[in-house]
C-alpha positions, 0 to 999 in steps of 0.5 A, spaced: 512 453 506 514 451 513 518 459 513 512 462 511 508 458 516 513 459 521 513 467 519 505 468 520 506 464 527 511 469 529 506 475 526 500 472 530 500 476 537 503 482 533 502 489 534 501 490 526 494 486 525 491 493 530 496 499 525 492 495 518 486 498 522 488 505 522 490 508 515 483 506 512 479 508 518 482 514 519 482 516 512 475 514 509 472 518 517 475 524 513 472 522 506 466 519 505 464 521 512 463 528 510 461 529 503 455 527 505 455 535 506 455 536 499 450 530 496 443 532 494 439 527 495 440 526 486 446 527 486 449 522 481 456 517 481 456 519 488 460 513 491 465 515 485 466 521 489 466 518 495 471 514 494 476 519 490 476 524 496 478 518 501 483 513 497 486 520 494 490 523 501 491 513 502 494 512 496 499 518 496 500 518 503 497 513 508 498 507 505 505 507 503 506 510 511 503 504 514 507 499 509 513 503 511 512 502 518 510 494 517 516 493 514 520 497 520 517 493 525 517 485 520 524 486 519 526 490 527 523 482 529 528 479 527 535 485 527 533 485 535 537 480 539 541 478 534 535 474 532 537 474 525 544 471 527 540 466 530 536 464 524 542 465 519 545 458 524 539 454 522 540 451 515 535 455 512 536 459 506 538 467 507 534 469 500 528 464 502 527 467 508 527 475 506 521 472 500 517 468 504 517 475 509 515 478 502 509 474 502 508 477 509 507 483 507 503 482 500 498 479 505 498 485 510 497 490 504 492 485 502 489 485 508 489 492 509 486 494 502 480 489 505 480 493 510 480 499 507 474 497 502 470 495 508 471 501 512 468 503 506 462 500 504 460 501 511 460 509 512 459 510 505 453 506 506 451 512 511 454 518 508 447 516 502 442 513 507 443 519 510 443 524 505 437 521 501 441 518 495 438 512 492 444 510 488 446 503 488 452 501 490 458 500 484 461 493 487 464 491 481 468 499 481 470 499 488 473 491 486 476 493 480 478 500 484 482 497 492 484 491 486 488 498 482 491 500 488 494 494 491 498 492 484 500 499 484 503 498 490 506 491 489 514 495 487 513 501 491 513 495 496 518 492 494 522 497 494 521 499 502 523 492 503 529 493 499 531 498 502 528 496 509 534 490 508 540 496 505 539 499 511 538 495 517 538 501 522 530 503 524 530 510 523 535 510 516 530 506 514 523 510 516 527 516 514 529 514 508 522 512 505 518 517 508 522 521 504 521 517 499 514 518 499 513 525 500 515 528 493 510 522 489 504 527 488 510 531 486 513 526 481 505 523 479 505 530 475 512 529 471 512 526 465 518 522 470 513 518 474 513 513 470 520 511 475 517 512 481 513 507 484 512 511 490 506 514 487 504 510 482 498 508 488 497 516 487 498 516 481 492 512 479 487 515 483 489 522 480 487 519 474 481 516 477 479 522 478 481 526 471 476 521 467 471 522 473 472 529 471 472 527 465 465 524 464 467 516 466 472 515 460 477 510 461 483 514 458 488 517 463 491 512 466 495 507 460 497 501 462 504 502 456 509 504 458 507 503 465 507 495 466 514 493 464 516 498 467 512 497 474 515 489 472 522 490 472 522 496 477 518 489 481 522 485 479 530 488 481 528 491 487 525 484 490 531 481 487 536 486 491 532 485 498 533 477 497 540 478 495 542 482 501 537 480 506 542 477 512 549 478 508 552 482 513 551 477 518 554 472 514 560 476 514 
């Protein structure tokens, strides 16, 4: 708890907080806000259509991109000016320190999901009022989708943090993570998506699109064998990140 308190104090005035607003504002402004042109007052399932349209690009690219930048910025606060050496010189367990930093990443991911939901509801309400749609706001549906995005992003976030820790140079870690994110939409259309965490969130929204086109039957996304595989990848990636953090500096 002390380490978590220290980590949150470090980021209190950082530039990472405004960053979590950028991706939701960008994707919602170009998604839900523009879909009103295609709606009519008697349109049904408008909220689901707006959400899926907004979340597709967001889940495949903008959300991972924003988390990659946050990973690098978080790690850079320790690597800059040999801060990691000063930290490790203290009686602090480096594995616990890495775990605390990952908890900060989880906080940023959660905060970005909340911001995305709030911005989407505001933009969607404006779009619905503009077109005269009286459909009730599906709070449970939207909360469930955002919770799904958060949970399916966890293995990818662990992988991003692992790459950031193992490859300490920012350009190298950013480049490698970007190379892993970009083909996500292609891998999601193959049987190998199950072992590729960078496409999990996008695959979830793609399945929601499939269910939407098939009349709302939730059959596209199956928890098994996804859940055991995702948990295994998350645990393995997080274990590597925790054990590798500061290992080079300790030698």
